[in-house]
MARMARNU-568526 format. One record per residue (C-alpha): residue number from 1; x, y, z. Coordinates in nm, 3 decimals, always signed. Example, Ala and Ser with C-alpha at 12.3 -4.5 7.8 and 13.67 -1.06 7.14 Angstrom:
2
atom pos->1, u->+1.230, v->-0.450, w->+0.780
atom pos->2, u->+1.367, v->-0.106, w->+0.714
This chain:
346
atom pos->1, u->+0.554, v->+0.920, w->+2.825
atom pos->2, u->+0.187, v->+0.862, w->+2.902
atom pos->3, u->+0.119, v->+0.659, w->+2.587
atom pos->4, u->+0.305, v->+0.413, w->+2.370
atom pos->5, u->+0.165, v->+0.565, w->+2.053
atom pos->6, u->+0.469, v->+0.629, w->+1.837
atom pos->7, u->+0.592, v->+0.893, w->+1.593
atom pos->8, u->+0.508, v->+0.791, w->+1.237
atom pos->9, u->+0.875, v->+0.781, w->+1.138
atom pos->10, u->+0.943, v->+0.521, w->+1.409
atom pos->11, u->+0.682, v->+0.270, w->+1.288
atom pos->12, u->+0.861, v->+0.003, w->+1.086
atom pos->13, u->+0.721, v->-0.050, w->+0.737
atom pos->14, u->+0.925, v->-0.365, w->+0.661
atom pos->15, u->+1.136, v->-0.621, w->+0.843
atom pos->16, u->+1.512, v->-0.562, w->+0.809
atom pos->17, u->+1.656, v->-0.732, w->+0.501
atom pos->18, u->+1.859, v->-0.943, w->+0.743
atom pos->19, u->+1.609, v->-1.021, w->+1.018
atom pos->20, u->+1.877, v->-1.080, w->+1.283
atom pos->21, u->+2.010, v->-0.724, w->+1.233
atom pos->22, u->+1.710, v->-0.581, w->+1.418
atom pos->23, u->+1.778, v->-0.400, w->+1.742
atom pos->24, u->+1.730, v->-0.590, w->+2.067
atom pos->25, u->+1.666, v->-0.411, w->+2.394
atom pos->26, u->+1.740, v->-0.622, w->+2.702
atom pos->27, u->+1.568, v->-0.521, w->+3.027
atom pos->28, u->+1.704, v->-0.671, w->+3.350
atom pos->29, u->+1.429, v->-0.692, w->+3.608
atom pos->30, u->+1.653, v->-0.731, w->+3.912
atom pos->31, u->+1.889, v->-0.438, w->+3.845
atom pos->32, u->+1.668, v->-0.230, w->+3.610
atom pos->33, u->+1.967, v->-0.210, w->+3.374
atom pos->34, u->+1.875, v->-0.161, w->+3.009
atom pos->35, u->+2.108, v->-0.285, w->+2.735
atom pos->36, u->+2.105, v->-0.204, w->+2.365
atom pos->37, u->+2.205, v->-0.501, w->+2.150
atom pos->38, u->+2.130, v->-0.670, w->+1.817
atom pos->39, u->+1.887, v->-0.957, w->+1.780
atom pos->40, u->+2.180, v->-1.178, w->+1.678
atom pos->41, u->+2.312, v->-1.136, w->+2.037
atom pos->42, u->+2.002, v->-1.304, w->+2.181
atom pos->43, u->+2.163, v->-1.631, w->+2.286
atom pos->44, u->+2.418, v->-1.459, w->+2.510
atom pos->45, u->+2.140, v->-1.446, w->+2.770
atom pos->46, u->+2.087, v->-1.823, w->+2.777
atom pos->47, u->+2.271, v->-2.121, w->+2.922
atom pos->48, u->+2.283, v->-2.481, w->+2.792
atom pos->49, u->+1.960, v->-2.659, w->+2.876
atom pos->50, u->+1.745, v->-2.346, w->+2.871
atom pos->51, u->+1.427, v->-2.357, w->+2.662
atom pos->52, u->+1.278, v->-2.118, w->+2.408
atom pos->53, u->+0.904, v->-2.172, w->+2.369
atom pos->54, u->+0.739, v->-2.072, w->+2.040
atom pos->55, u->+0.380, v->-2.036, w->+1.920
atom pos->56, u->+0.358, v->-2.236, w->+1.600
atom pos->57, u->+0.019, v->-2.092, w->+1.496
atom pos->58, u->+0.020, v->-1.943, w->+1.149
atom pos->59, u->-0.191, v->-1.663, w->+1.003
atom pos->60, u->-0.426, v->-1.755, w->+0.725
atom pos->61, u->-0.588, v->-1.551, w->+0.451
atom pos->62, u->-0.907, v->-1.496, w->+0.644
atom pos->63, u->-1.067, v->-1.209, w->+0.449
atom pos->64, u->-1.305, v->-1.327, w->+0.176
atom pos->65, u->-1.486, v->-1.103, w->-0.071
atom pos->66, u->-1.813, v->-1.216, w->-0.229
atom pos->67, u->-2.160, v->-1.102, w->-0.325
atom pos->68, u->-2.495, v->-1.142, w->-0.152
atom pos->69, u->-2.742, v->-1.386, w->-0.310
atom pos->70, u->-2.587, v->-1.356, w->-0.659
atom pos->71, u->-2.661, v->-0.982, w->-0.659
atom pos->72, u->-2.410, v->-0.703, w->-0.715
atom pos->73, u->-2.392, v->-0.620, w->-0.344
atom pos->74, u->-2.029, v->-0.669, w->-0.245
atom pos->75, u->-1.977, v->-0.835, w->+0.094
atom pos->76, u->-1.650, v->-0.864, w->+0.287
atom pos->77, u->-1.627, v->-1.155, w->+0.530
atom pos->78, u->-1.356, v->-1.183, w->+0.796
atom pos->79, u->-1.330, v->-1.535, w->+0.938
atom pos->80, u->-1.291, v->-1.500, w->+1.316
atom pos->81, u->-1.303, v->-1.852, w->+1.454
atom pos->82, u->-1.410, v->-2.199, w->+1.354
atom pos->83, u->-1.715, v->-2.318, w->+1.548
atom pos->84, u->-1.748, v->-2.664, w->+1.396
atom pos->85, u->-1.488, v->-2.829, w->+1.178
atom pos->86, u->-1.727, v->-3.105, w->+1.075
atom pos->87, u->-2.007, v->-2.866, w->+0.978
atom pos->88, u->-1.770, v->-2.597, w->+0.836
atom pos->89, u->-1.933, v->-2.340, w->+1.063
atom pos->90, u->-1.753, v->-2.014, w->+1.145
atom pos->91, u->-1.805, v->-1.696, w->+1.339
atom pos->92, u->-1.743, v->-1.404, w->+1.104
atom pos->93, u->-1.726, v->-1.026, w->+1.093
atom pos->94, u->-1.922, v->-0.896, w->+0.797
atom pos->95, u->-1.915, v->-0.564, w->+0.609
atom pos->96, u->-2.160, v->-0.404, w->+0.541
atom pos->97, u->-2.348, v->-0.576, w->+0.824
atom pos->98, u->-2.680, v->-0.404, w->+0.756
atom pos->99, u->-2.706, v->-0.587, w->+0.423
atom pos->100, u->-2.679, v->-0.937, w->+0.570
atom pos->101, u->-2.956, v->-1.132, w->+0.742
atom pos->102, u->-3.023, v->-1.490, w->+0.844
atom pos->103, u->-3.083, v->-1.704, w->+0.537
atom pos->104, u->-2.878, v->-1.491, w->+0.299
atom pos->105, u->-2.611, v->-1.667, w->+0.097
atom pos->106, u->-2.273, v->-1.527, w->+0.001
atom pos->107, u->-2.116, v->-1.640, w->-0.326
atom pos->108, u->-1.740, v->-1.610, w->-0.355
atom pos->109, u->-1.682, v->-1.547, w->-0.725
atom pos->110, u->-1.571, v->-1.816, w->-0.968
atom pos->111, u->-1.448, v->-2.041, w->-0.687
atom pos->112, u->-1.791, v->-2.195, w->-0.648
atom pos->113, u->-1.768, v->-2.156, w->-0.270
atom pos->114, u->-2.094, v->-2.057, w->-0.103
atom pos->115, u->-2.170, v->-1.971, w->+0.261
atom pos->116, u->-2.511, v->-1.939, w->+0.426
atom pos->117, u->-2.588, v->-1.702, w->+0.716
atom pos->118, u->-2.721, v->-1.905, w->+1.010
atom pos->119, u->-2.736, v->-1.655, w->+1.296
atom pos->120, u->-2.671, v->-1.297, w->+1.412
atom pos->121, u->-2.434, v->-1.306, w->+1.710
atom pos->122, u->-2.341, v->-0.938, w->+1.757
atom pos->123, u->-2.372, v->-0.605, w->+1.578
atom pos->124, u->-2.137, v->-0.699, w->+1.294
atom pos->125, u->-2.085, v->-1.068, w->+1.370
atom pos->126, u->-2.264, v->-1.362, w->+1.213
atom pos->127, u->-2.250, v->-1.740, w->+1.212
atom pos->128, u->-2.204, v->-1.895, w->+0.868
atom pos->129, u->-2.186, v->-2.242, w->+0.722
atom pos->130, u->-1.994, v->-2.324, w->+0.405
atom pos->131, u->-2.237, v->-2.535, w->+0.206
atom pos->132, u->-1.984, v->-2.697, w->-0.029
atom pos->133, u->-1.864, v->-3.054, w->+0.024
atom pos->134, u->-1.492, v->-3.085, w->+0.089
atom pos->135, u->-1.295, v->-3.410, w->+0.087
atom pos->136, u->-1.104, v->-3.323, w->+0.404
atom pos->137, u->-0.971, v->-3.033, w->+0.613
atom pos->138, u->-0.673, v->-2.982, w->+0.384
atom pos->139, u->-0.894, v->-2.937, w->+0.077
atom pos->140, u->-1.107, v->-2.684, w->+0.267
atom pos->141, u->-0.801, v->-2.488, w->+0.386
atom pos->142, u->-0.653, v->-2.483, w->+0.036
atom pos->143, u->-0.982, v->-2.362, w->-0.112
atom pos->144, u->-1.007, v->-2.078, w->+0.141
atom pos->145, u->-0.641, v->-1.989, w->+0.090
atom pos->146, u->-0.698, v->-1.949, w->-0.285
atom pos->147, u->-0.977, v->-1.696, w->-0.246
atom pos->148, u->-0.868, v->-1.533, w->+0.081
atom pos->149, u->-0.659, v->-1.222, w->+0.131
atom pos->150, u->-0.486, v->-1.055, w->+0.424
atom pos->151, u->-0.445, v->-0.685, w->+0.489
atom pos->152, u->-0.160, v->-0.493, w->+0.639
atom pos->153, u->-0.232, v->-0.308, w->+0.965
atom pos->154, u->-0.354, v->+0.049, w->+0.918
atom pos->155, u->-0.024, v->+0.188, w->+1.050
atom pos->156, u->+0.166, v->+0.038, w->+0.754
atom pos->157, u->+0.148, v->+0.325, w->+0.506
atom pos->158, u->+0.193, v->+0.138, w->+0.180
atom pos->159, u->+0.026, v->-0.114, w->-0.046
atom pos->160, u->+0.068, v->-0.481, w->+0.031
atom pos->161, u->+0.329, v->-0.658, w->-0.180
atom pos->162, u->+0.388, v->-1.025, w->-0.262
atom pos->163, u->+0.655, v->-1.060, w->+0.008
atom pos->164, u->+0.440, v->-0.938, w->+0.296
atom pos->165, u->+0.266, v->-1.268, w->+0.372
atom pos->166, u->+0.608, v->-1.430, w->+0.412
atom pos->167, u->+0.733, v->-1.139, w->+0.625
atom pos->168, u->+0.428, v->-1.170, w->+0.851
atom pos->169, u->+0.491, v->-1.542, w->+0.908
atom pos->170, u->+0.749, v->-1.676, w->+1.151
atom pos->171, u->+0.970, v->-1.940, w->+0.994
atom pos->172, u->+0.858, v->-2.202, w->+1.247
atom pos->173, u->+0.483, v->-2.139, w->+1.207
atom pos->174, u->+0.309, v->-2.440, w->+1.055
atom pos->175, u->-0.044, v->-2.463, w->+1.201
atom pos->176, u->-0.302, v->-2.242, w->+1.031
atom pos->177, u->-0.549, v->-2.062, w->+1.257
atom pos->178, u->-0.438, v->-1.716, w->+1.372
atom pos->179, u->-0.608, v->-1.397, w->+1.260
atom pos->180, u->-0.292, v->-1.200, w->+1.335
atom pos->181, u->+0.077, v->-1.294, w->+1.327
atom pos->182, u->+0.278, v->-1.376, w->+1.636
atom pos->183, u->+0.518, v->-1.088, w->+1.573
atom pos->184, u->+0.763, v->-1.164, w->+1.854
atom pos->185, u->+0.929, v->-1.439, w->+1.652
atom pos->186, u->+0.957, v->-1.263, w->+1.317
atom pos->187, u->+1.329, v->-1.186, w->+1.359
atom pos->188, u->+1.432, v->-1.553, w->+1.370
atom pos->189, u->+1.584, v->-1.647, w->+1.035
atom pos->190, u->+1.694, v->-2.001, w->+0.948
atom pos->191, u->+2.047, v->-1.946, w->+1.080
atom pos->192, u->+1.929, v->-1.804, w->+1.414
atom pos->193, u->+1.670, v->-2.078, w->+1.455
atom pos->194, u->+1.922, v->-2.354, w->+1.383
atom pos->195, u->+2.163, v->-2.209, w->+1.639
atom pos->196, u->+1.928, v->-2.311, w->+1.919
atom pos->197, u->+2.042, v->-2.673, w->+1.907
atom pos->198, u->+2.399, v->-2.575, w->+1.823
atom pos->199, u->+2.417, v->-2.386, w->+2.151
atom pos->200, u->+2.265, v->-2.679, w->+2.343
atom pos->201, u->+1.941, v->-2.496, w->+2.400
atom pos->202, u->+1.601, v->-2.657, w->+2.359
atom pos->203, u->+1.283, v->-2.571, w->+2.171
atom pos->204, u->+0.926, v->-2.625, w->+2.283
atom pos->205, u->+0.614, v->-2.541, w->+2.086
atom pos->206, u->+0.260, v->-2.442, w->+2.170
atom pos->207, u->-0.034, v->-2.356, w->+1.948
atom pos->208, u->-0.247, v->-2.055, w->+2.030
atom pos->209, u->-0.461, v->-1.915, w->+1.751
atom pos->210, u->-0.440, v->-1.539, w->+1.802
atom pos->211, u->-0.779, v->-1.370, w->+1.791
atom pos->212, u->-0.924, v->-1.020, w->+1.815
atom pos->213, u->-0.888, v->-0.997, w->+2.193
atom pos->214, u->-0.510, v->-1.025, w->+2.168
atom pos->215, u->-0.471, v->-0.714, w->+1.955
atom pos->216, u->-0.761, v->-0.492, w->+2.062
atom pos->217, u->-0.696, v->-0.202, w->+2.295
atom pos->218, u->-0.841, v->-0.255, w->+2.642
atom pos->219, u->-1.033, v->+0.059, w->+2.733
atom pos->220, u->-1.170, v->-0.034, w->+3.075
atom pos->221, u->-0.983, v->+0.098, w->+3.379
atom pos->222, u->-1.084, v->-0.205, w->+3.585
atom pos->223, u->-0.909, v->-0.493, w->+3.412
atom pos->224, u->-1.086, v->-0.764, w->+3.610
atom pos->225, u->-1.409, v->-0.652, w->+3.442
atom pos->226, u->-1.262, v->-0.692, w->+3.095
atom pos->227, u->-1.395, v->-0.996, w->+2.911
atom pos->228, u->-1.122, v->-1.139, w->+2.693
atom pos->229, u->-1.229, v->-1.345, w->+2.394
atom pos->230, u->-1.154, v->-1.717, w->+2.387
atom pos->231, u->-0.867, v->-1.850, w->+2.177
atom pos->232, u->-0.786, v->-2.208, w->+2.083
atom pos->233, u->-0.481, v->-2.341, w->+2.268
atom pos->234, u->-0.294, v->-2.669, w->+2.242
atom pos->235, u->+0.020, v->-2.801, w->+2.411
atom pos->236, u->+0.139, v->-3.149, w->+2.312
atom pos->237, u->+0.275, v->-3.397, w->+2.568
atom pos->238, u->+0.630, v->-3.397, w->+2.424
atom pos->239, u->+0.650, v->-3.020, w->+2.456
atom pos->240, u->+0.497, v->-3.024, w->+2.805
atom pos->241, u->+0.766, v->-3.277, w->+2.906
atom pos->242, u->+1.047, v->-3.055, w->+2.772
atom pos->243, u->+0.911, v->-2.760, w->+2.967
atom pos->244, u->+0.861, v->-2.964, w->+3.285
atom pos->245, u->+1.219, v->-3.097, w->+3.273
atom pos->246, u->+1.356, v->-2.745, w->+3.236
atom pos->247, u->+1.147, v->-2.615, w->+3.525
atom pos->248, u->+1.243, v->-2.898, w->+3.758
atom pos->249, u->+1.615, v->-2.876, w->+3.675
atom pos->250, u->+1.631, v->-2.500, w->+3.727
atom pos->251, u->+1.679, v->-2.403, w->+3.363
atom pos->252, u->+1.527, v->-2.087, w->+3.220
atom pos->253, u->+1.219, v->-2.087, w->+3.001
atom pos->254, u->+1.168, v->-1.799, w->+2.758
atom pos->255, u->+0.824, v->-1.733, w->+2.615
atom pos->256, u->+0.853, v->-1.599, w->+2.261
atom pos->257, u->+0.552, v->-1.372, w->+2.257
atom pos->258, u->+0.255, v->-1.309, w->+2.485
atom pos->259, u->+0.048, v->-1.572, w->+2.300
atom pos->260, u->+0.309, v->-1.828, w->+2.405
atom pos->261, u->+0.307, v->-1.691, w->+2.760
atom pos->262, u->-0.071, v->-1.738, w->+2.780
atom pos->263, u->-0.032, v->-2.096, w->+2.659
atom pos->264, u->+0.240, v->-2.174, w->+2.913
atom pos->265, u->+0.038, v->-2.030, w->+3.200
atom pos->266, u->-0.265, v->-2.232, w->+3.085
atom pos->267, u->-0.061, v->-2.552, w->+3.065
atom pos->268, u->+0.116, v->-2.517, w->+3.400
atom pos->269, u->-0.017, v->-2.723, w->+3.689
atom pos->270, u->+0.086, v->-2.503, w->+3.979
atom pos->271, u->+0.014, v->-2.767, w->+4.244
atom pos->272, u->+0.244, v->-3.026, w->+4.088
atom pos->273, u->+0.481, v->-2.767, w->+3.934
atom pos->274, u->+0.470, v->-2.930, w->+3.593
atom pos->275, u->+0.327, v->-2.867, w->+3.248
atom pos->276, u->+0.039, v->-3.074, w->+3.120
atom pos->277, u->-0.089, v->-3.135, w->+2.767
atom pos->278, u->-0.395, v->-2.924, w->+2.691
atom pos->279, u->-0.636, v->-2.896, w->+2.399
atom pos->280, u->-0.897, v->-2.634, w->+2.481
atom pos->281, u->-1.026, v->-2.282, w->+2.435
atom pos->282, u->-0.871, v->-2.040, w->+2.681
atom pos->283, u->-0.973, v->-1.696, w->+2.804
atom pos->284, u->-0.676, v->-1.538, w->+2.974
atom pos->285, u->-0.566, v->-1.181, w->+3.030
atom pos->286, u->-0.241, v->-1.152, w->+3.224
atom pos->287, u->-0.216, v->-0.825, w->+3.413
atom pos->288, u->-0.063, v->-0.685, w->+3.731
atom pos->289, u->-0.049, v->-0.807, w->+4.007
atom pos->290, u->-0.059, v->-1.149, w->+3.839
atom pos->291, u->+0.237, v->-1.371, w->+3.933
atom pos->292, u->+0.390, v->-1.551, w->+3.635
atom pos->293, u->+0.515, v->-1.897, w->+3.729
atom pos->294, u->+0.560, v->-2.076, w->+3.398
atom pos->295, u->+0.867, v->-1.896, w->+3.261
atom pos->296, u->+1.156, v->-1.662, w->+3.349
atom pos->297, u->+1.198, v->-1.457, w->+3.032
atom pos->298, u->+0.978, v->-1.289, w->+2.773
atom pos->299, u->+1.077, v->-1.200, w->+2.416
atom pos->300, u->+0.833, v->-0.953, w->+2.270
atom pos->301, u->+0.835, v->-0.635, w->+2.062
atom pos->302, u->+0.728, v->-0.275, w->+2.108
atom pos->303, u->+0.349, v->-0.254, w->+2.092
atom pos->304, u->+0.078, v->+0.001, w->+2.159
atom pos->305, u->-0.028, v->+0.087, w->+2.511
atom pos->306, u->-0.338, v->-0.079, w->+2.662
atom pos->307, u->-0.305, v->-0.386, w->+2.440
atom pos->308, u->-0.289, v->-0.738, w->+2.581
atom pos->309, u->+0.079, v->-0.761, w->+2.484
atom pos->310, u->+0.175, v->-0.441, w->+2.664
atom pos->311, u->-0.023, v->-0.519, w->+2.979
atom pos->312, u->+0.127, v->-0.870, w->+2.998
atom pos->313, u->+0.483, v->-0.743, w->+2.943
atom pos->314, u->+0.426, v->-0.503, w->+3.234
atom pos->315, u->+0.362, v->-0.806, w->+3.457
atom pos->316, u->+0.714, v->-0.928, w->+3.383
atom pos->317, u->+0.903, v->-0.614, w->+3.477
atom pos->318, u->+0.651, v->-0.373, w->+3.628
atom pos->319, u->+0.476, v->-0.082, w->+3.459
atom pos->320, u->+0.735, v->+0.174, w->+3.572
atom pos->321, u->+1.032, v->-0.014, w->+3.426
atom pos->322, u->+0.846, v->-0.099, w->+3.105
atom pos->323, u->+0.755, v->+0.267, w->+3.059
atom pos->324, u->+1.123, v->+0.357, w->+3.105
atom pos->325, u->+1.217, v->+0.095, w->+2.843
atom pos->326, u->+0.979, v->+0.249, w->+2.589
atom pos->327, u->+1.120, v->+0.596, w->+2.659
atom pos->328, u->+1.471, v->+0.458, w->+2.600
atom pos->329, u->+1.353, v->+0.294, w->+2.279
atom pos->330, u->+1.221, v->+0.626, w->+2.147
atom pos->331, u->+1.540, v->+0.806, w->+2.248
atom pos->332, u->+1.757, v->+0.545, w->+2.076
atom pos->333, u->+1.548, v->+0.533, w->+1.758
atom pos->334, u->+1.411, v->+0.183, w->+1.787
atom pos->335, u->+1.144, v->+0.081, w->+1.537
atom pos->336, u->+0.801, v->-0.015, w->+1.665
atom pos->337, u->+0.498, v->-0.237, w->+1.608
atom pos->338, u->+0.470, v->-0.546, w->+1.387
atom pos->339, u->+0.791, v->-0.516, w->+1.182
atom pos->340, u->+0.977, v->-0.328, w->+1.456
atom pos->341, u->+1.261, v->-0.417, w->+1.691
atom pos->342, u->+1.265, v->-0.667, w->+1.978
atom pos->343, u->+1.246, v->-0.646, w->+2.357
atom pos->344, u->+1.385, v->-0.918, w->+2.585
atom pos->345, u->+1.286, v->-0.907, w->+2.952
atom pos->346, u->+1.516, v->-1.119, w->+3.173
């Protein structure tokens, strides 16, 4: 299989009604054994004291529809990243770009929210400033949430319904900022999540706001020439301490998703072999022959070839074994992409 593009009938259109009923493929790096399990069997691969690390970043309704300068010209704005919280400045993707120039204002319907174009940064990208006065960050976020929408990926062949935003949000996500969901944790329901402590396992959290570079296909053949976009990353001291204790006592650390893996690798001080609190923008693409030192396991899902997630998963088990795993997934009728089944590399 030269590509991880999947048959249409194997692309999941919804999460399972019971999230924990999803299939779980377990790939053993040392023996190259592949097991076929259920997601509810996940904790059989952990021992007391092991840590599951989660990305708590949450998607927000980042697509806004307005009009240019009170005209009838419809403008779609996709908020990409916040440049200044104090000034309410954002980098955006705008459609149609040819209609928008520096100095134009975009009016977002009856909400009263107005944004001014400050700069052209790329072919379809602009810098904007929301000109309204907001009491605090919460009021701003609530105002954007009221007028914003999200869209399903193009491979979901149906209209969006009222349950989709909930389905695209992991139950532990609580920090708004991602453009796209961290799909690796979508199969945790309340019962599964609560079992972590019941089984004497530990949780650690990071925040990495997933941006365009995490989901775009990487077309260059020379990965070291690829310029990954920067993404906001934060690891609190309490979580860094939990991770450091696990590492120094020989317990396993499982990164739930490649966004979490990037955060762990950014937080790890390799010289002192501990994790440190960080609060910064990171630019990190993990690809072979990179040596991962922050964790022992990766929980991910089945994604398209040449994406950041696929390339980083290949670092864990090698491209040959990962390719074999995808072939096995197709043969055994696994479901793929955002709402699809899970892959655990141990």
